[in-house]
Backbone as XML, in Angstrom:
<?xml version="1.0"?>
<chain id="A" units="angstrom">
  <residue number="1" name="MET">
    <atom name="N" x="106.552" y="109.215" z="110.144"/>
    <atom name="CA" x="105.923" y="108.365" z="109.113"/>
    <atom name="C" x="105.008" y="107.440" z="109.598"/>
  </residue>
  <residue number="2" name="ASN">
    <atom name="N" x="103.765" y="107.479" z="109.099"/>
    <atom name="CA" x="102.712" y="106.464" z="109.659"/>
    <atom name="C" x="102.981" y="105.097" z="108.978"/>
  </residue>
  <residue number="3" name="ILE">
    <atom name="N" x="102.261" y="104.141" z="109.601"/>
    <atom name="CA" x="102.368" y="102.703" z="109.169"/>
    <atom name="C" x="101.906" y="102.594" z="107.759"/>
  </residue>
  <residue number="4" name="PHE">
    <atom name="N" x="100.880" y="103.266" z="107.300"/>
    <atom name="CA" x="100.470" y="103.263" z="105.829"/>
    <atom name="C" x="101.621" y="103.617" z="104.857"/>
  </residue>
  <residue number="5" name="ASN">
    <atom name="N" x="102.360" y="104.692" z="105.260"/>
    <atom name="CA" x="103.531" y="105.096" z="104.333"/>
    <atom name="C" x="104.643" y="104.170" z="104.439"/>
  </residue>
  <residue number="6" name="LYS">
    <atom name="N" x="104.914" y="103.676" z="105.687"/>
    <atom name="CA" x="106.029" y="102.611" z="105.741"/>
    <atom name="C" x="105.689" y="101.355" z="104.955"/>
  </residue>
  <residue number="7" name="LYS">
    <atom name="N" x="104.532" y="100.873" z="104.945"/>
    <atom name="CA" x="104.162" y="99.846" z="104.169"/>
    <atom name="C" x="104.428" y="99.896" z="102.786"/>
  </residue>
  <residue number="8" name="TYR">
    <atom name="N" x="104.048" y="100.990" z="102.293"/>
    <atom name="CA" x="104.106" y="101.285" z="100.802"/>
    <atom name="C" x="105.425" y="101.728" z="100.333"/>
  </residue>
  <residue number="9" name="LEU">
    <atom name="N" x="106.199" y="102.280" z="101.301"/>
    <atom name="CA" x="107.650" y="102.528" z="100.951"/>
    <atom name="C" x="108.398" y="101.298" z="100.876"/>
  </residue>
  <residue number="10" name="ALA">
    <atom name="N" x="108.117" y="100.292" z="101.774"/>
    <atom name="CA" x="108.800" y="99.038" z="101.813"/>
    <atom name="C" x="108.610" y="98.309" z="100.489"/>
  </residue>
  <residue number="11" name="LEU">
    <atom name="N" x="107.290" y="98.331" z="100.073"/>
    <atom name="CA" x="106.781" y="97.699" z="98.788"/>
    <atom name="C" x="107.537" y="98.347" z="97.481"/>
  </residue>
  <residue number="12" name="ALA">
    <atom name="N" x="107.526" y="99.759" z="97.755"/>
    <atom name="CA" x="108.204" y="100.476" z="96.606"/>
    <atom name="C" x="109.640" y="100.073" z="96.414"/>
  </residue>
  <residue number="13" name="PHE">
    <atom name="N" x="110.291" y="99.912" z="97.549"/>
    <atom name="CA" x="111.757" y="99.727" z="97.502"/>
    <atom name="C" x="111.976" y="98.244" z="96.814"/>
  </residue>
  <residue number="14" name="LEU">
    <atom name="N" x="111.035" y="97.349" z="97.274"/>
    <atom name="CA" x="111.178" y="96.020" z="96.747"/>
    <atom name="C" x="111.031" y="96.079" z="95.124"/>
  </residue>
  <residue number="15" name="PHE">
    <atom name="N" x="110.062" y="96.881" z="94.727"/>
    <atom name="CA" x="109.821" y="97.120" z="93.137"/>
    <atom name="C" x="110.965" y="97.739" z="92.643"/>
  </residue>
  <residue number="16" name="ILE">
    <atom name="N" x="111.564" y="98.724" z="93.312"/>
    <atom name="CA" x="112.724" y="99.420" z="92.862"/>
    <atom name="C" x="113.907" y="98.423" z="92.505"/>
  </residue>
  <residue number="17" name="TRP">
    <atom name="N" x="114.077" y="97.608" z="93.539"/>
    <atom name="CA" x="115.283" y="96.694" z="93.405"/>
    <atom name="C" x="114.861" y="95.657" z="92.291"/>
  </residue>
  <residue number="18" name="PHE">
    <atom name="N" x="113.792" y="95.090" z="92.116"/>
    <atom name="CA" x="113.547" y="94.282" z="90.926"/>
    <atom name="C" x="113.740" y="95.116" z="89.635"/>
  </residue>
  <residue number="19" name="SER">
    <atom name="N" x="113.337" y="96.403" z="89.732"/>
    <atom name="CA" x="113.369" y="97.134" z="88.436"/>
    <atom name="C" x="114.751" y="97.275" z="88.110"/>
  </residue>
  <residue number="20" name="PHE">
    <atom name="N" x="115.730" y="97.636" z="89.170"/>
    <atom name="CA" x="117.058" y="97.939" z="89.008"/>
    <atom name="C" x="117.690" y="96.799" z="88.258"/>
  </residue>
  <residue number="21" name="THR">
    <atom name="N" x="117.520" y="95.628" z="88.787"/>
    <atom name="CA" x="118.067" y="94.437" z="88.242"/>
    <atom name="C" x="117.647" y="94.257" z="86.748"/>
  </residue>
  <residue number="22" name="SER">
    <atom name="N" x="116.343" y="94.469" z="86.616"/>
    <atom name="CA" x="115.755" y="94.312" z="85.239"/>
    <atom name="C" x="116.458" y="95.342" z="84.363"/>
  </residue>
  <residue number="23" name="THR">
    <atom name="N" x="116.569" y="96.550" z="84.733"/>
    <atom name="CA" x="117.147" y="97.645" z="83.839"/>
    <atom name="C" x="118.536" y="97.313" z="83.520"/>
  </residue>
  <residue number="24" name="VAL">
    <atom name="N" x="119.364" y="96.912" z="84.570"/>
    <atom name="CA" x="120.715" y="96.515" z="84.300"/>
    <atom name="C" x="120.933" y="95.472" z="83.217"/>
  </residue>
  <residue number="25" name="LEU">
    <atom name="N" x="119.924" y="94.550" z="83.227"/>
    <atom name="CA" x="119.969" y="93.304" z="82.257"/>
    <atom name="C" x="119.281" y="93.765" z="80.860"/>
  </residue>
  <residue number="26" name="SER">
    <atom name="N" x="118.596" y="94.591" z="80.847"/>
    <atom name="CA" x="117.754" y="95.034" z="79.634"/>
    <atom name="C" x="118.515" y="96.061" z="78.872"/>
  </residue>
  <residue number="27" name="GLY">
    <atom name="N" x="119.294" y="96.902" z="79.389"/>
    <atom name="CA" x="120.066" y="97.933" z="78.730"/>
    <atom name="C" x="119.105" y="99.233" z="78.659"/>
  </residue>
  <residue number="28" name="CYS">
    <atom name="N" x="119.228" y="99.957" z="77.518"/>
    <atom name="CA" x="118.720" y="101.257" z="77.278"/>
    <atom name="C" x="117.141" y="101.328" z="77.154"/>
  </residue>
  <residue number="29" name="MET">
    <atom name="N" x="116.556" y="102.474" z="77.434"/>
    <atom name="CA" x="115.133" y="102.641" z="77.427"/>
    <atom name="C" x="114.781" y="102.730" z="75.910"/>
  </residue>
  <residue number="30" name="SER">
    <atom name="N" x="113.522" y="102.092" z="75.584"/>
    <atom name="CA" x="112.982" y="102.045" z="74.305"/>
    <atom name="C" x="112.086" y="103.430" z="74.125"/>
  </residue>
  <residue number="31" name="GLY">
    <atom name="N" x="111.802" y="103.661" z="72.884"/>
    <atom name="CA" x="110.951" y="104.793" z="72.742"/>
    <atom name="C" x="109.511" y="104.765" z="73.374"/>
  </residue>
  <residue number="32" name="GLU">
    <atom name="N" x="108.987" y="103.643" z="73.465"/>
    <atom name="CA" x="107.833" y="103.436" z="74.196"/>
    <atom name="C" x="107.976" y="103.672" z="75.698"/>
  </residue>
  <residue number="33" name="GLN">
    <atom name="N" x="109.068" y="103.301" z="76.291"/>
    <atom name="CA" x="109.225" y="103.617" z="77.659"/>
    <atom name="C" x="109.548" y="105.091" z="77.782"/>
  </residue>
  <residue number="34" name="ARG">
    <atom name="N" x="110.171" y="105.678" z="77.006"/>
    <atom name="CA" x="110.290" y="107.209" z="77.163"/>
    <atom name="C" x="108.994" y="107.864" z="77.095"/>
  </residue>
  <residue number="35" name="ASP">
    <atom name="N" x="108.033" y="107.500" z="76.251"/>
    <atom name="CA" x="106.773" y="107.990" z="76.102"/>
    <atom name="C" x="105.914" y="107.669" z="77.547"/>
  </residue>
  <residue number="36" name="ILE">
    <atom name="N" x="106.102" y="106.523" z="77.885"/>
    <atom name="CA" x="105.418" y="106.217" z="79.282"/>
    <atom name="C" x="106.013" y="107.088" z="80.351"/>
  </residue>
  <residue number="37" name="LEU">
    <atom name="N" x="107.281" y="107.005" z="80.454"/>
    <atom name="CA" x="107.916" y="107.916" z="81.441"/>
    <atom name="C" x="107.477" y="109.451" z="81.463"/>
  </residue>
  <residue number="38" name="GLN">
    <atom name="N" x="107.303" y="109.951" z="80.265"/>
    <atom name="CA" x="106.830" y="111.388" z="80.124"/>
    <atom name="C" x="105.501" y="111.515" z="80.583"/>
  </residue>
  <residue number="39" name="LYS">
    <atom name="N" x="104.652" y="110.653" z="80.256"/>
    <atom name="CA" x="103.263" y="110.744" z="80.717"/>
    <atom name="C" x="103.179" y="110.509" z="82.240"/>
  </residue>
  <residue number="40" name="ALA">
    <atom name="N" x="103.928" y="109.591" z="82.688"/>
    <atom name="CA" x="103.981" y="109.244" z="84.086"/>
    <atom name="C" x="104.380" y="110.429" z="85.007"/>
  </residue>
  <residue number="41" name="GLU">
    <atom name="N" x="105.432" y="111.067" z="84.440"/>
    <atom name="CA" x="105.990" y="112.219" z="85.137"/>
    <atom name="C" x="104.921" y="113.331" z="85.133"/>
  </residue>
  <residue number="42" name="GLU">
    <atom name="N" x="104.255" y="113.673" z="84.009"/>
    <atom name="CA" x="103.379" y="114.606" z="83.932"/>
    <atom name="C" x="102.110" y="114.348" z="84.879"/>
  </residue>
  <residue number="43" name="THR">
    <atom name="N" x="101.811" y="113.003" z="84.943"/>
    <atom name="CA" x="100.648" y="112.634" z="85.894"/>
    <atom name="C" x="101.109" y="112.973" z="87.250"/>
  </residue>
  <residue number="44" name="SER">
    <atom name="N" x="102.203" y="112.565" z="87.680"/>
    <atom name="CA" x="102.885" y="112.655" z="88.984"/>
    <atom name="C" x="103.038" y="114.138" z="89.355"/>
  </residue>
  <residue number="45" name="LEU">
    <atom name="N" x="103.410" y="115.079" z="88.487"/>
    <atom name="CA" x="103.521" y="116.379" z="88.894"/>
    <atom name="C" x="102.168" y="116.978" z="89.241"/>
  </residue>
  <residue number="46" name="THR">
    <atom name="N" x="101.265" y="116.659" z="88.477"/>
    <atom name="CA" x="99.900" y="117.060" z="88.780"/>
    <atom name="C" x="99.352" y="116.523" z="90.012"/>
  </residue>
  <residue number="47" name="TYR">
    <atom name="N" x="99.597" y="115.395" z="90.200"/>
    <atom name="CA" x="99.193" y="114.577" z="91.596"/>
    <atom name="C" x="99.684" y="115.476" z="92.704"/>
  </residue>
  <residue number="48" name="PHE">
    <atom name="N" x="101.069" y="115.579" z="92.702"/>
    <atom name="CA" x="101.725" y="116.353" z="93.863"/>
    <atom name="C" x="101.230" y="117.784" z="94.039"/>
  </residue>
  <residue number="49" name="LYS">
    <atom name="N" x="101.074" y="118.402" z="92.976"/>
    <atom name="CA" x="100.477" y="119.851" z="92.968"/>
    <atom name="C" x="99.051" y="119.922" z="93.495"/>
  </residue>
  <residue number="50" name="GLU">
    <atom name="N" x="98.209" y="118.971" z="92.972"/>
    <atom name="CA" x="96.720" y="118.987" z="93.375"/>
    <atom name="C" x="96.569" y="118.510" z="94.821"/>
  </residue>
  <residue number="51" name="ASN">
    <atom name="N" x="97.295" y="117.512" z="95.267"/>
    <atom name="CA" x="97.122" y="116.947" z="96.515"/>
    <atom name="C" x="97.957" y="117.476" z="97.740"/>
  </residue>
  <residue number="52" name="TYR">
    <atom name="N" x="99.152" y="118.047" z="97.297"/>
    <atom name="CA" x="99.828" y="118.530" z="98.390"/>
    <atom name="C" x="100.341" y="120.127" z="98.202"/>
  </residue>
  <residue number="53" name="GLY">
    <atom name="N" x="100.114" y="120.599" z="96.944"/>
    <atom name="CA" x="100.326" y="121.943" z="96.829"/>
    <atom name="C" x="101.853" y="122.221" z="96.578"/>
  </residue>
  <residue number="54" name="ILE">
    <atom name="N" x="102.641" y="121.189" z="96.049"/>
    <atom name="CA" x="103.981" y="121.277" z="95.967"/>
    <atom name="C" x="104.388" y="121.012" z="94.432"/>
  </residue>
  <residue number="55" name="ASP">
    <atom name="N" x="105.504" y="121.590" z="94.128"/>
    <atom name="CA" x="106.090" y="121.283" z="92.804"/>
    <atom name="C" x="107.275" y="120.403" z="93.115"/>
  </residue>
  <residue number="56" name="VAL">
    <atom name="N" x="107.522" y="119.486" z="92.300"/>
    <atom name="CA" x="108.579" y="118.522" z="92.395"/>
    <atom name="C" x="109.414" y="118.386" z="91.196"/>
  </residue>
  <residue number="57" name="GLU">
    <atom name="N" x="110.591" y="117.952" z="91.351"/>
    <atom name="CA" x="111.528" y="117.507" z="90.240"/>
    <atom name="C" x="111.822" y="116.031" z="90.518"/>
  </residue>
  <residue number="58" name="PHE">
    <atom name="N" x="111.729" y="115.267" z="89.315"/>
    <atom name="CA" x="112.000" y="113.934" z="89.335"/>
    <atom name="C" x="113.519" y="113.607" z="88.919"/>
  </residue>
  <residue number="59" name="THR">
    <atom name="N" x="114.144" y="112.826" z="89.661"/>
    <atom name="CA" x="115.629" y="112.685" z="89.282"/>
    <atom name="C" x="115.941" y="111.234" z="88.919"/>
  </residue>
  <residue number="60" name="ASN">
    <atom name="N" x="115.012" y="110.207" z="89.214"/>
    <atom name="CA" x="115.206" y="108.885" z="88.768"/>
    <atom name="C" x="113.916" y="108.194" z="88.583"/>
  </residue>
  <residue number="61" name="HIS">
    <atom name="N" x="114.025" y="107.147" z="87.849"/>
    <atom name="CA" x="112.771" y="106.372" z="87.573"/>
    <atom name="C" x="113.214" y="104.802" z="87.381"/>
  </residue>
  <residue number="62" name="LYS">
    <atom name="N" x="112.390" y="103.854" z="87.541"/>
    <atom name="CA" x="112.599" y="102.452" z="87.370"/>
    <atom name="C" x="111.268" y="101.847" z="87.052"/>
  </residue>
  <residue number="63" name="PHE">
    <atom name="N" x="111.407" y="101.171" z="85.962"/>
    <atom name="CA" x="110.137" y="100.321" z="85.481"/>
    <atom name="C" x="110.169" y="98.980" z="86.247"/>
  </residue>
  <residue number="64" name="ILE">
    <atom name="N" x="109.000" y="98.645" z="86.725"/>
    <atom name="CA" x="108.824" y="97.453" z="87.464"/>
    <atom name="C" x="108.779" y="96.419" z="86.251"/>
  </residue>
  <residue number="65" name="PRO">
    <atom name="N" x="109.309" y="95.233" z="86.491"/>
    <atom name="CA" x="109.174" y="94.175" z="85.437"/>
    <atom name="C" x="107.755" y="93.963" z="85.079"/>
  </residue>
  <residue number="66" name="ALA">
    <atom name="N" x="107.407" y="93.996" z="83.776"/>
    <atom name="CA" x="106.016" y="93.807" z="83.157"/>
    <atom name="C" x="105.386" y="92.578" z="83.809"/>
  </residue>
  <residue number="67" name="ASP">
    <atom name="N" x="106.144" y="91.554" z="83.997"/>
    <atom name="CA" x="105.440" y="90.373" z="84.560"/>
    <atom name="C" x="104.874" y="90.487" z="85.881"/>
  </residue>
  <residue number="68" name="LEU">
    <atom name="N" x="105.255" y="91.584" z="86.638"/>
    <atom name="CA" x="104.929" y="91.832" z="88.015"/>
    <atom name="C" x="103.838" y="92.910" z="88.048"/>
  </residue>
  <residue number="69" name="SER">
    <atom name="N" x="103.865" y="94.044" z="87.206"/>
    <atom name="CA" x="103.092" y="95.039" z="87.296"/>
    <atom name="C" x="103.314" y="96.110" z="86.063"/>
  </residue>
  <residue number="70" name="GLN">
    <atom name="N" x="102.313" y="96.779" z="85.660"/>
    <atom name="CA" x="102.499" y="97.889" z="84.852"/>
    <atom name="C" x="102.670" y="99.060" z="85.377"/>
  </residue>
  <residue number="71" name="THR">
    <atom name="N" x="103.812" y="99.245" z="86.105"/>
    <atom name="CA" x="104.216" y="100.260" z="86.967"/>
    <atom name="C" x="105.513" y="100.982" z="86.755"/>
  </residue>
  <residue number="72" name="VAL">
    <atom name="N" x="105.682" y="102.129" z="86.831"/>
    <atom name="CA" x="106.962" y="102.918" z="86.829"/>
    <atom name="C" x="107.004" y="103.733" z="88.214"/>
  </residue>
  <residue number="73" name="SER">
    <atom name="N" x="108.135" y="103.609" z="88.875"/>
    <atom name="CA" x="108.367" y="104.299" z="90.053"/>
    <atom name="C" x="109.178" y="105.570" z="89.666"/>
  </residue>
  <residue number="74" name="LEU">
    <atom name="N" x="108.806" y="106.614" z="90.358"/>
    <atom name="CA" x="109.608" y="107.982" z="90.140"/>
    <atom name="C" x="110.166" y="108.485" z="91.627"/>
  </residue>
  <residue number="75" name="THR">
    <atom name="N" x="111.340" y="108.729" z="91.520"/>
    <atom name="CA" x="111.878" y="109.548" z="92.778"/>
    <atom name="C" x="112.263" y="110.893" z="92.529"/>
  </residue>
  <residue number="76" name="GLY">
    <atom name="N" x="112.266" y="111.726" z="93.379"/>
    <atom name="CA" x="112.664" y="113.087" z="93.104"/>
    <atom name="C" x="112.728" y="113.932" z="94.550"/>
  </residue>
  <residue number="77" name="TYR">
    <atom name="N" x="112.500" y="115.188" z="94.311"/>
    <atom name="CA" x="112.523" y="116.115" z="95.512"/>
    <atom name="C" x="111.477" y="117.274" z="95.328"/>
  </residue>
  <residue number="78" name="VAL">
    <atom name="N" x="111.151" y="117.869" z="96.464"/>
    <atom name="CA" x="110.500" y="119.163" z="96.415"/>
    <atom name="C" x="111.412" y="120.275" z="95.666"/>
  </residue>
  <residue number="79" name="LYS">
    <atom name="N" x="110.839" y="120.896" z="94.739"/>
    <atom name="CA" x="111.607" y="122.036" z="94.098"/>
    <atom name="C" x="112.061" y="122.970" z="95.258"/>
  </residue>
  <residue number="80" name="GLY">
    <atom name="N" x="113.424" y="123.327" z="95.236"/>
    <atom name="CA" x="114.062" y="124.200" z="96.093"/>
    <atom name="C" x="114.688" y="123.556" z="97.268"/>
  </residue>
  <residue number="81" name="ASP">
    <atom name="N" x="114.430" y="122.162" z="97.516"/>
    <atom name="CA" x="114.949" y="121.559" z="98.711"/>
    <atom name="C" x="115.224" y="120.157" z="98.330"/>
  </residue>
  <residue number="82" name="LYS">
    <atom name="N" x="116.348" y="119.715" z="97.836"/>
    <atom name="CA" x="116.778" y="118.401" z="97.539"/>
    <atom name="C" x="116.593" y="117.408" z="98.763"/>
  </residue>
  <residue number="83" name="ASP">
    <atom name="N" x="116.556" y="117.938" z="99.822"/>
    <atom name="CA" x="116.594" y="117.155" z="101.107"/>
    <atom name="C" x="115.108" y="116.507" z="101.335"/>
  </residue>
  <residue number="84" name="GLN">
    <atom name="N" x="114.153" y="117.119" z="100.778"/>
    <atom name="CA" x="112.722" y="116.773" z="100.875"/>
    <atom name="C" x="112.332" y="115.810" z="99.621"/>
  </residue>
  <residue number="85" name="GLU">
    <atom name="N" x="112.532" y="114.516" z="99.901"/>
    <atom name="CA" x="112.387" y="113.628" z="98.879"/>
    <atom name="C" x="110.893" y="113.204" z="98.650"/>
  </residue>
  <residue number="86" name="VAL">
    <atom name="N" x="110.578" y="112.874" z="97.426"/>
    <atom name="CA" x="109.139" y="112.421" z="97.067"/>
    <atom name="C" x="109.298" y="111.148" z="96.267"/>
  </residue>
  <residue number="87" name="PHE">
    <atom name="N" x="108.313" y="110.409" z="96.247"/>
    <atom name="CA" x="108.258" y="109.190" z="95.622"/>
    <atom name="C" x="106.834" y="108.972" z="95.023"/>
  </residue>
  <residue number="88" name="ALA">
    <atom name="N" x="106.756" y="108.426" z="93.858"/>
    <atom name="CA" x="105.352" y="108.046" z="93.297"/>
    <atom name="C" x="105.569" y="106.745" z="92.412"/>
  </residue>
  <residue number="89" name="MET">
    <atom name="N" x="104.419" y="105.980" z="92.555"/>
    <atom name="CA" x="104.353" y="104.834" z="91.593"/>
    <atom name="C" x="103.111" y="105.014" z="90.722"/>
  </residue>
  <residue number="90" name="VAL">
    <atom name="N" x="103.351" y="104.950" z="89.486"/>
    <atom name="CA" x="102.346" y="105.214" z="88.558"/>
    <atom name="C" x="101.997" y="103.952" z="87.705"/>
  </residue>
  <residue number="91" name="ASP">
    <atom name="N" x="100.733" y="103.608" z="87.601"/>
    <atom name="CA" x="100.200" y="102.566" z="86.738"/>
    <atom name="C" x="100.268" y="103.043" z="85.373"/>
  </residue>
  <residue number="92" name="TYR">
    <atom name="N" x="100.804" y="102.612" z="84.313"/>
    <atom name="CA" x="100.899" y="103.137" z="83.117"/>
    <atom name="C" x="100.011" y="102.525" z="82.098"/>
  </residue>
  <residue number="93" name="ASP">
    <atom name="N" x="99.090" y="101.777" z="82.671"/>
    <atom name="CA" x="97.987" y="101.382" z="81.815"/>
    <atom name="C" x="96.869" y="102.568" z="81.925"/>
  </residue>
  <residue number="94" name="SER">
    <atom name="N" x="96.624" y="102.988" z="83.206"/>
    <atom name="CA" x="95.621" y="104.016" z="83.418"/>
    <atom name="C" x="96.220" y="105.432" z="83.566"/>
  </residue>
  <residue number="95" name="TYR">
    <atom name="N" x="97.605" y="105.520" z="83.746"/>
    <atom name="CA" x="98.303" y="106.678" z="84.167"/>
    <atom name="C" x="97.682" y="107.403" z="85.474"/>
  </residue>
  <residue number="96" name="GLU">
    <atom name="N" x="97.617" y="106.478" z="86.461"/>
    <atom name="CA" x="97.022" y="106.939" z="87.717"/>
    <atom name="C" x="98.039" y="106.690" z="88.911"/>
  </residue>
  <residue number="97" name="VAL">
    <atom name="N" x="98.309" y="107.633" z="89.654"/>
    <atom name="CA" x="99.400" y="107.514" z="90.758"/>
    <atom name="C" x="98.723" y="106.657" z="91.836"/>
  </residue>
  <residue number="98" name="ARG">
    <atom name="N" x="99.445" y="105.459" z="91.990"/>
    <atom name="CA" x="98.830" y="104.429" z="92.983"/>
    <atom name="C" x="99.397" y="104.595" z="94.270"/>
  </residue>
  <residue number="99" name="THR">
    <atom name="N" x="100.591" y="105.155" z="94.422"/>
    <atom name="CA" x="101.293" y="105.482" z="95.680"/>
    <atom name="C" x="102.044" y="106.661" z="95.516"/>
  </residue>
  <residue number="100" name="GLY">
    <atom name="N" x="101.877" y="107.671" z="96.554"/>
    <atom name="CA" x="102.625" y="108.737" z="96.539"/>
    <atom name="C" x="103.180" y="109.039" z="98.033"/>
  </residue>
  <residue number="101" name="SER">
    <atom name="N" x="104.446" y="109.437" z="98.048"/>
    <atom name="CA" x="105.091" y="109.648" z="99.386"/>
    <atom name="C" x="105.772" y="111.030" z="99.479"/>
  </residue>
  <residue number="102" name="VAL">
    <atom name="N" x="105.491" y="111.757" z="100.451"/>
    <atom name="CA" x="106.083" y="113.027" z="100.652"/>
    <atom name="C" x="106.643" y="113.075" z="102.137"/>
  </residue>
  <residue number="103" name="PRO">
    <atom name="N" x="107.518" y="114.096" z="102.408"/>
    <atom name="CA" x="108.128" y="114.163" z="103.883"/>
    <atom name="C" x="106.928" y="114.419" z="104.741"/>
  </residue>
  <residue number="104" name="ASP">
    <atom name="N" x="107.023" y="113.761" z="105.946"/>
    <atom name="CA" x="105.879" y="113.991" z="106.973"/>
    <atom name="C" x="105.269" y="115.272" z="107.250"/>
  </residue>
  <residue number="105" name="HIS">
    <atom name="N" x="106.069" y="116.247" z="107.240"/>
    <atom name="CA" x="105.554" y="117.688" z="107.578"/>
    <atom name="C" x="104.704" y="118.217" z="106.476"/>
  </residue>
  <residue number="106" name="ILE">
    <atom name="N" x="104.801" y="117.651" z="105.220"/>
    <atom name="CA" x="103.798" y="118.092" z="104.218"/>
    <atom name="C" x="102.525" y="117.371" z="104.336"/>
  </residue>
  <residue number="107" name="LYS">
    <atom name="N" x="101.453" y="118.177" z="104.552"/>
    <atom name="CA" x="100.138" y="117.470" z="104.705"/>
    <atom name="C" x="99.258" y="117.657" z="103.494"/>
  </residue>
  <residue number="108" name="PRO">
    <atom name="N" x="98.510" y="116.619" z="103.211"/>
    <atom name="CA" x="97.570" y="116.738" z="102.206"/>
    <atom name="C" x="96.666" y="117.982" z="102.162"/>
  </residue>
  <residue number="109" name="LEU">
    <atom name="N" x="96.298" y="118.534" z="101.020"/>
    <atom name="CA" x="95.406" y="119.684" z="100.961"/>
    <atom name="C" x="93.956" y="119.230" z="101.206"/>
  </residue>
  <residue number="110" name="LYS">
    <atom name="N" x="93.632" y="118.026" z="100.788"/>
    <atom name="CA" x="92.207" y="117.435" z="100.969"/>
    <atom name="C" x="91.921" y="116.745" z="102.208"/>
  </residue>
</chain>
């Protein structure tokens, strides 16, 4: 894993930790959060397909506290191999993938 990916993974895990504690304290997901999550997953599926040529399944999500960022993190794996983990952070103001992480052996198409 190169330094660029390590930097963003460390940042992502920090956000996940804050999000986890926020989720535990705030309870269930609202209808608005469900809509955001659905759009973020659709955006991320397209991102991984267009940039890496892979299909993924998401297994978990975390909303970053709104006072820090308008971001949701998604974790999952490459379809067909649960050992190949993927990660995405999506800005839900623009529905743009800000950070995406795949296993090192998967190279970008572009």
